C-alpha positions in Angstrom: 6.6 -10.3 -6.7 5.0 -12.7 -4.2 2.8 -10.9 -1.7 1.1 -12.4 1.3 -1.8 -10.3 2.7 -2.4 -11.3 6.3 -5.7 -10.3 7.9 -7.9 -11.3 10.8 -11.0 -10.0 8.9 -12.0 -11.4 5.5 -14.9 -12.5 3.4 -17.6 -13.7 4.4 -17.3 -10.8 6.9 -18.8 -7.5 5.6 -16.7 -4.8 7.2 -14.4 -2.2 5.7 -11.2 -4.2 6.3 -12.7 -7.2 4.5 -13.6 -5.1 1.5 -10.2 -3.4 1.5 -8.3 -6.7 1.6 -10.4 -8.0 -1.3 -10.0 -4.9 -3.3 -6.2 -4.8 -2.9 -5.8 -8.5 -3.6 -7.8 -8.3 -6.8 -5.9 -5.2 -8.0 -2.5 -6.7 -7.2 -3.6 -9.8 -9.2 -4.6 -7.7 -12.1 -1.1 -6.2 -12.0 0.2 -9.7 -12.7 1.6 -10.0 -9.2 1.4 -13.3 -7.2 -0.8 -12.7 -4.2 -2.4 -14.8 -1.5 -4.7 -13.8 1.4 -4.0 -15.4 4.8 -6.9 -15.3 7.1 -9.1 -17.3 9.7 -11.7 -19.8 8.7 -15.1 -18.1 9.1 -17.9 -20.3 7.8 -19.7 -20.4 5.4 -17.0 -19.4 2.9 -16.4 -20.2 -0.8 -12.9 -19.3 -1.8 -13.4 -20.5 -5.3 -15.0 -17.2 -6.2 -11.7 -15.3 -5.8 -9.0 -14.7 -8.4 -6.3 -15.5 -5.9 -5.6 -18.3 -3.4 -6.9 -17.9 0.1 -5.1 -19.7 2.9 -7.3 -20.2 5.9 -6.1 -21.1 9.4 -7.7 -22.9 12.2 -9.9 -20.5 14.2 -12.7 -20.1 16.7 -15.7 -17.9 15.8 -16.1 -15.0 18.2 -19.0 -13.1 16.4 -20.9 -13.2 13.2 -18.1 -11.4 11.4 -15.0 -12.3 13.4 -12.9 -15.3 14.3 -9.8 -15.8 16.4 -7.1 -17.5 14.3 -4.5 -20.0 15.4 -2.1 -20.2 12.5 0.7 -21.7 14.6 -1.6 -24.8 15.2 -2.6 -25.1 11.5 -0.1 -27.4 9.8 -1.8 -27.2 6.4 -1.7 -23.4 6.6 2.0 -23.3 7.5 2.9 -25.7 4.7 0.9 -23.7 2.1 2.6 -20.5 3.2 6.0 -22.1 3.1 5.3 -23.4 -0.4 4.2 -20.0 -1.6 7.4 -18.4 -0.2 6.4 -14.8 -0.1 8.8 -12.0 -0.9 6.9 -9.6 1.4 4.1 -9.8 3.9 1.5 -7.1 4.2 -0.5 -7.2 7.5 -4.0 -5.6 7.4 -4.8 -6.3 11.0 -2.8 -6.5 14.2 -3.7 -9.7 16.1 -3.3 -12.7 16.1 -2.4 -13.1 12.4 0.2 -10.3 12.7 1.9 -12.0 15.6 2.4 -15.1 13.5 3.4 -13.1 10.5 6.1 -11.2 12.4 7.7 -14.5 13.6 7.5 -15.9 10.0 9.1 -12.8 8.5 11.9 -12.7 11.0 12.6 -16.5 10.6 12.7 -16.2 6.8 14.4 -12.8 6.5 11.6 -11.2 4.5 10.2 -7.7 5.1 6.8 -7.1 6.7 4.7 -4.0 6.3 1.4 -3.0 8.1 -1.7 -1.1 7.2 -3.8 0.1 10.2 -7.4 0.5 9.4 -9.0 0.8 12.8 -8.9 3.0 15.9 -8.1 0.1 18.1 -7.8 2.0 21.4 -11.3 3.4 21.0 -12.7 0.0 20.2 -10.9 -1.6 23.1 -12.1 1.1 25.5 -15.7 0.3 24.5 -15.4 -3.4 25.0 -12.8 -3.7 27.8 -13.6 -1.8 31.0 -10.1 -1.8 32.3 -7.7 1.1 31.6 -4.7 -1.1 32.5 -5.6 -3.8 30.1 -6.3 -1.3 27.3 -2.9 0.3 27.9 -1.2 -3.1 27.7 -2.9 -3.8 24.4 -1.8 -0.4 23.0 1.7 -1.1 24.1 1.7 -4.4 22.3 0.3 -2.8 19.2 3.1 -0.2 19.3 5.7 -2.9 19.6 4.3 -4.6 16.5 4.3 -1.4 14.5 7.9 -0.8 15.5 8.8 -4.2 14.3 7.2 -3.5 10.9 9.5 -2.4 8.1 6.9 0.2 7.0 3.6 1.4 8.4 0.6 2.7 6.4 -2.8 3.9 7.3 -5.8 5.2 5.3 -6.3 8.7 6.7 -4.5 11.7 8.2 -6.8 11.3 11.2 -5.4 7.8 11.8 -1.8 9.2 11.7 -2.7 11.3 14.7 -4.3 8.3 16.4 -1.1 6.1 16.0 1.0 9.0 17.2 -1.2 9.1 20.3 -0.3 5.4 20.9 3.4 6.5 21.2 4.4 5.3 17.7 6.9 7.9 16.4 8.0 6.2 13.1 7.1 7.2 9.6 3.5 6.6 8.5 2.4 6.8 4.9 -1.3 7.4 4.0 -2.6 5.3 1.2 -6.4 5.6 0.6 -8.5 2.6 -0.3 -10.2 2.2 -3.7 -13.8 1.8 -4.5 -15.6 -1.6 -4.6 -18.1 -0.5 -7.3 -17.4 0.3 -10.9 -18.6 3.6 -12.4 -22.4 3.7 -12.5 -24.1 4.7 -15.8 -27.7 3.3 -15.3 -28.7 5.2 -12.2 -32.4 5.5 -13.0 -32.8 1.9 -13.9 -30.8 0.8 -10.8 -32.9 2.9 -8.5 -36.1 1.0 -9.4 -35.0 -2.2 -7.7 -34.9 -0.6 -4.2 -37.9 1.6 -5.0 -40.1 -1.4 -5.6 -38.6 -3.6 -2.9 -39.1 -1.0 -0.1 -42.2 0.7 -1.5 -40.5 4.1 -2.1 -42.6 5.2 -5.1 -44.2 8.2 -3.3 -41.4 9.1 -1.0 -40.0 12.5 -1.7 -37.0 12.5 0.6 -34.7 9.5 1.0 -31.7 9.4 3.4 -29.3 6.5 3.7 -26.9 4.8 6.1 -24.8 1.7 5.3 -22.7 0.0 8.0 -22.8 -1.9 11.2 -25.6 -1.0 13.5 -23.5 -0.4 16.6 -23.4 2.5 19.0 -19.8 3.5 18.2 -20.9 4.5 14.7 -22.6 7.4 16.4 -26.0 6.2 15.3 -27.8 7.5 18.4 -26.6 11.0 17.2 -28.2 10.2 13.9 -31.6 9.4 15.4 -31.5 12.5 17.6 -30.8 14.5 14.5 -33.6 12.9 12.5 -36.1 13.6 15.3 -35.4 17.3 14.7 -35.5 16.8 10.9 -39.0 15.3 11.2 -40.3 18.5 12.8 -39.8 20.3 9.5 -39.9 17.4 6.9 -42.2 14.7 8.4 -42.4 12.5 5.2 -38.7 11.5 4.8 -37.4 7.9 4.9 -34.0 6.7 6.1 -32.8 3.3 4.8 -30.5 1.7 7.4 -28.6 -1.0 5.6 -26.7 -3.5 7.7 -26.8 -5.2 11.1 -24.9 -5.3 14.3 -24.9 -6.0 18.0 -27.2 -3.0 18.7 -29.9 -3.8 16.1 -32.7 -4.2 18.6 -31.5 -1.2 20.6 -31.7 1.2 17.6 -35.0 -0.2 16.4 -36.4 0.6 19.8 -34.7 4.0 20.0 -36.1 4.9 16.6 -39.6 4.3 17.9 -38.9 6.3 21.0 -37.8 9.2 18.9 -41.0 9.0 16.9 -39.3 7.6 13.8 -41.0 4.3 13.4 -42.6 5.2 10.1 -39.4 6.9 8.8 -36.8 4.3 9.6 -36.5 1.3 7.3 -34.1 -1.4 8.6 -33.2 -3.5 5.7 -30.8 -5.9 7.5 -27.5 -7.0 6.0 -27.5 -6.9 2.2 -25.2 -9.4 0.4 -26.7 -9.0 -3.0 -24.4 -6.5 -4.7 -27.0 -5.3 -7.2 -29.5 -4.6 -4.5 -26.9 -2.8 -2.4 -25.9 -0.8 -5.5 -29.6 0.1 -5.9 -29.9 1.3 -2.3 -26.8 3.5 -2.7 -28.4 4.9 -5.9 -31.8 5.7 -4.5 -30.5 7.6 -1.5 -30.3 11.4 -1.9 -28.0 11.9 1.0 -25.7 9.5 2.8 -25.8 10.3 6.5 -22.5 9.3 8.2 -21.7 11.1 11.4 -19.2 8.5 12.6 -16.3 9.7 14.8 -14.8 6.3 14.8 -14.2 5.5 11.1 -11.0 6.6 9.4 -11.6 6.4 5.7 -15.0 4.7 5.3 -15.5 2.8 2.1 -19.2 3.4 2.4 -18.7 7.2 1.7 -16.7 6.2 -1.4 -19.3 3.7 -2.5 -22.1 6.3 -2.1 -20.1 8.7 -4.2 -19.7 6.1 -7.0 -23.6 6.1 -7.1 -23.8 9.9 -7.2 -25.0 10.1 -3.6 -23.2 12.8 -1.5 -22.4 12.3 2.1 -22.8 14.5 5.2 -20.1 13.9 7.8 -18.7 15.5 10.9 -15.9 18.1 10.8 -12.4 17.0 11.6 -13.0 13.2 11.3 -11.5 10.6 9.0 -14.9 10.3 7.4 -14.8 13.9 6.2 -11.2 13.9 4.7 -12.2 13.1 1.1 -15.1 15.6 1.0 -14.9 19.2 -0.2 -17.7 20.9 1.7 -20.6 22.1 -0.4 -18.8 20.7 -3.5 -18.5 17.0 -3.3 -20.5 16.5 -0.1 -21.2 18.2 3.2 -19.3 18.6 6.5 -21.0 19.8 9.6 -20.2 20.5 13.3 -20.6 17.7 15.9 -23.9 19.3 17.0 -27.3 17.7 16.8 -29.2 20.9 15.9 -26.6 22.1 13.3 -26.5 18.7 11.7 -30.4 18.6 11.5 -30.6 22.1 10.1 -28.1 21.2 7.4 -30.0 18.1 6.4 -33.3 20.0 6.2 -31.7 22.7 4.1 -30.2 20.1 1.7 -33.5 18.2 1.4 -35.2 21.5 0.4 -32.5 22.2 -2.1 -32.5 19.2 -4.4 -30.4 20.7 -7.1 -27.6 21.3 -4.6 -27.8 17.7 -3.6 -27.7 16.5 -7.2 -24.7 18.7 -8.1 -22.8 17.5 -5.0 -23.6 13.9 -5.9 -22.3 14.4 -9.5 -19.2 16.1 -8.1 -18.7 13.3 -5.6 -18.8 10.7 -8.3 -16.0 12.6 -10.2 -13.9 13.6 -7.2 -14.1 11.0 -4.4 -13.7 7.4 -5.8 -10.2 6.0 -6.3 -9.6 3.0 -8.5 -8.1 0.1 -6.7 -5.5 -0.2 -9.5 -4.1 3.2 -8.3 -4.0 2.0 -4.7 -2.2 -1.2 -5.7 0.4 0.7 -7.7 1.1 2.9 -4.7 1.6 -0.1 -2.5 3.8 -1.9 -5.2 6.0 1.1 -5.3 6.3 1.0 -1.5 7.0 -2.8 -1.5 9.8 -2.3 -4.0 11.3 0.4 -1.8 11.1 -1.7 1.3 12.7 -4.7 -0.5 15.6 -2.6 -1.7 16.3 -1.3 1.8 16.1 -4.7 3.5 18.1 -6.8 1.0 
C-alpha cells in the first residue's frame, strides 16, 4: 500500500505532532508499506536520516517550529507526489497541507483520512481575539472533516472536542506509540543528567518536558510549587523545552520564590540527554488542560517516571490513579498536597513508575497496524 502522510508540522520541529508523524511513518515502513511524508520546508533539515522519503513544499517560516506551506506553488513537490501515486492520504494537520490534500484526493479519486491531534479552537482563541474569525475557522475545519473518508483522534477527550465543533460523524480513537525503546540501564542513564545539572545532592527531582507556553498551564505549576516549597524546600524541577513564554516563566519562577528550585534546560535535541532527564525525574508534573494524549507522559513512563495530571483531561486518560500515575483535581492546593505526599513516599513513586513502564507505553507497530486495518477498510468502501 502506498501511503502519503500530510502534515504542517514535521522535523526539525519538536512538538507532539512531529513525533507522532515520525513514529507512524517509521512503523509503517517497518511493516513493508510504501510511505512518504509531505510537509513544509523548515530549515535546517536533513531528510537523509529518515527511513522514508520526505517531500517538502515551498513555505514561509512563521515561528521557530512552524512554517506555512504552499504546495500548490511547488512544482517539484507536485511532480514527486504524482510520481509516488498514493493509494491513500492520511492528513495529520488541518491547514494548509490538508486543503491541498483534499483537492488532490478528489481529483485522483483516492480516499483521504484525517487524524486530529490538537484542540484548535482553544489554540485559535488564545491567538486570535475575534470570536467571529474563530467561528469561521471552526466551520472550515468542520467542512474538512466532513470531506474526509474517516476521522481519527488520539483521546476520548478530543472526541468531545470535535463534537463541540459540530462534527457529528464517526470518530475512532487510536493512541500514539512511544518514541523511546524500553529502558534497561536506568541507573547508568541517570548519571548523565545528574552530572550535567549538578543534581548529586538533590533529594527530590520533579520534571516537565514541553513547550514553555502559558496554555500548557505552567503558571498553575509554579503556583503549586510555591506551596510545595513551604513543606519541601530543597526540591528541583527540571523544565525541559522552550517556547514563546520562556522569559515570562523565568521571571514568574523568581517571583514565586523558586529561583533556586527551577532549572530551565532549554530545548534538548540530544536523545540520550533527554532520555537521561526523563530517567532522573521522580515525578513528571503535567497539569495541562490543552493536551489530548501527550507523548511526554508516555515517554516519562518508558523511563519508569510516573506522571501527575489533572482529572478529566486528555493527559490523564492513560493513567490508572495511584497505580500507574496520579490524577488530581484542578486545584492548586490539592495538587501541591499530592506532590508533597508523593515526594515523602518514595516507594509509592517507584512502584507507580514501574507500573507506568508496564502499562502506559504502546509500541508504534501496534498503532501502525491499527491504522493499516482502517486504511484497508476505507479502501474497500471507496473502491
